[in-house]
Backbone bond lengths (Angstrom), bond angles and torsions (degrees), N, CA, C in turn:
res aa  C-N    CA-C-N  psi(-1)  N-CA   C-N-CA  omega(-1)  CA-C   N-CA-C  phi
1 M - - - 1.551 - - 1.588 111.89 -
2 R 1.328 110.52 -24.83 1.473 113.83 171.16 1.475 114.86 -61.56
3 A 1.223 121.00 -44.54 1.368 128.32 178.30 1.561 108.99 -57.71
4 L 1.256 118.43 -42.39 1.462 114.43 178.47 1.420 113.13 -67.65
5 G 1.324 120.12 -31.44 1.464 123.22 176.15 1.519 114.32 -67.04
6 V 1.310 115.67 -38.96 1.428 121.96 172.22 1.497 113.65 -62.40
7 V 1.404 114.49 -40.24 1.553 116.24 179.29 1.527 106.89 -73.04
8 A 1.320 120.96 -30.97 1.495 119.16 175.51 1.450 111.47 -66.54
9 L 1.408 116.90 -43.63 1.409 118.71 -176.34 1.614 109.84 -67.18
10 A 1.262 115.83 -41.09 1.558 116.65 172.44 1.508 114.34 -65.12
11 T 1.239 120.27 -36.09 1.405 120.47 176.13 1.614 109.16 -70.35
12 G 1.273 121.70 -38.16 1.501 120.99 174.67 1.542 114.35 -66.05
13 L 1.368 116.21 -34.88 1.490 118.60 175.23 1.502 109.44 -70.44
14 A 1.303 120.06 -37.06 1.421 124.08 177.61 1.482 113.40 -66.28
15 A 1.422 114.68 -35.47 1.432 117.41 177.85 1.557 112.55 -70.68
16 L 1.351 116.19 -35.61 1.411 122.07 175.02 1.631 113.76 -62.93
17 W 1.406 106.61 -42.86 1.485 114.97 -176.22 1.490 112.31 -66.77
18 T 1.372 116.96 -41.31 1.377 122.68 -173.71 1.537 111.57 -96.35
19 G 1.251 120.63 -27.96 1.452 120.46 -176.56 1.479 111.53 82.39
20 N 1.421 120.83 15.75 1.412 125.57 -173.93 1.509 108.88 -82.82
21 E 1.436 114.77 126.40 1.400 117.58 178.60 1.390 115.51 -71.84
22 L 1.349 120.24 -24.80 1.520 122.15 -179.60 1.539 105.36 -73.01
23 L 1.356 122.32 -41.28 1.370 122.73 172.07 1.550 116.11 -56.99
24 L 1.317 114.39 -40.33 1.423 121.64 178.00 1.513 108.89 -63.15
25 A 1.344 117.16 -48.97 1.505 119.28 178.39 1.581 110.79 -61.83
26 M 1.277 115.30 -36.41 1.506 115.97 172.83 1.485 115.75 -64.65
27 F 1.315 116.55 -38.05 1.440 124.43 -178.80 1.612 107.29 -64.99
28 I 1.297 117.52 -40.25 1.492 125.32 -178.23 1.436 107.37 -66.41
29 G 1.432 117.07 -43.07 1.469 121.33 -178.53 1.523 110.67 -69.28
30 L 1.279 117.57 -35.82 1.389 118.06 177.53 1.484 117.97 -70.99
31 I 1.369 115.36 -33.00 1.475 124.05 170.58 1.715 110.41 -62.08
32 V 1.363 111.50 -41.82 1.320 109.92 174.34 1.529 119.92 -65.78
33 A 1.396 107.40 -44.04 1.570 113.64 171.29 1.434 114.03 -50.96
34 T 1.358 119.20 -51.57 1.534 125.78 -177.63 1.456 104.80 -57.53
35 W 1.449 121.95 -50.57 1.497 119.77 -177.04 1.648 110.63 -63.11
36 A 1.259 112.25 -36.88 1.562 110.39 178.85 1.419 117.25 -69.41
37 L 1.358 115.61 -36.05 1.614 120.01 171.46 1.508 112.24 -63.64
38 D 1.333 113.03 -41.37 1.469 122.63 -178.43 1.537 110.17 -56.67
39 T 1.384 111.16 -50.08 1.486 123.29 -177.51 1.560 110.58 -63.19
40 T 1.310 114.88 -45.38 1.468 120.81 176.06 1.460 114.57 -62.12
41 I 1.258 119.63 -45.14 1.397 126.43 176.96 1.550 112.19 -61.32
42 H 1.331 117.96 -50.98 1.473 121.53 175.22 1.507 112.37 -61.94
43 A 1.255 120.30 -33.41 1.430 124.18 -179.68 1.513 112.44 -65.93
44 R 1.409 113.44 -26.47 1.438 116.57 -173.70 1.630 103.72 -90.39
45 V 1.346 115.70 -34.16 1.463 120.68 -173.52 1.465 112.05 -75.70
46 L 1.414 118.64 -39.03 1.501 121.22 -175.24 1.427 111.50 -72.38
47 P 1.346 120.93 135.54 1.487 119.98 177.82 1.568 107.51 -71.55
48 A 1.218 117.08 159.45 1.441 123.84 169.13 1.459 116.58 -65.30
49 A 1.291 119.22 140.58 1.474 121.90 -178.96 1.599 104.45 -72.96
50 H 1.312 112.65 139.30 1.427 123.61 173.17 1.597 108.96 -111.83
51 H 1.355 107.28 120.49 1.475 114.26 178.25 1.492 107.98 -98.90
52 R 1.423 113.05 134.80 1.431 120.42 176.47 1.415 120.83 -114.78
53 G 1.336 114.41 16.81 1.404 123.34 -175.73 1.489 113.96 82.55
54 V 1.355 124.66 8.43 1.364 130.14 176.92 1.526 106.43 -104.77
55 T 1.214 116.94 127.65 1.560 123.82 175.71 1.501 110.78 -103.39
56 A 1.367 117.42 115.20 1.426 123.25 163.88 1.512 106.32 67.19
57 G 1.371 118.79 31.40 1.431 120.01 176.50 1.462 113.75 81.37
58 H 1.293 119.20 -3.94 1.494 119.23 -177.63 1.535 115.36 -94.43
59 T 1.362 118.15 132.12 1.363 121.19 178.94 1.463 116.35 -92.28
């Protein structure tokens, strides 16, 4: 996923440097792809919340 972030950053810099709308669209797409992958990975890693009838630490 780090490689995708580096590619997104390079594409964003190239879009700024050249003013190319296609590169800008690719940059936005890569940001969305990076976010989606990050969300998917974190959803698999984090354990499910277990509720025990206690709200915010109050009994």
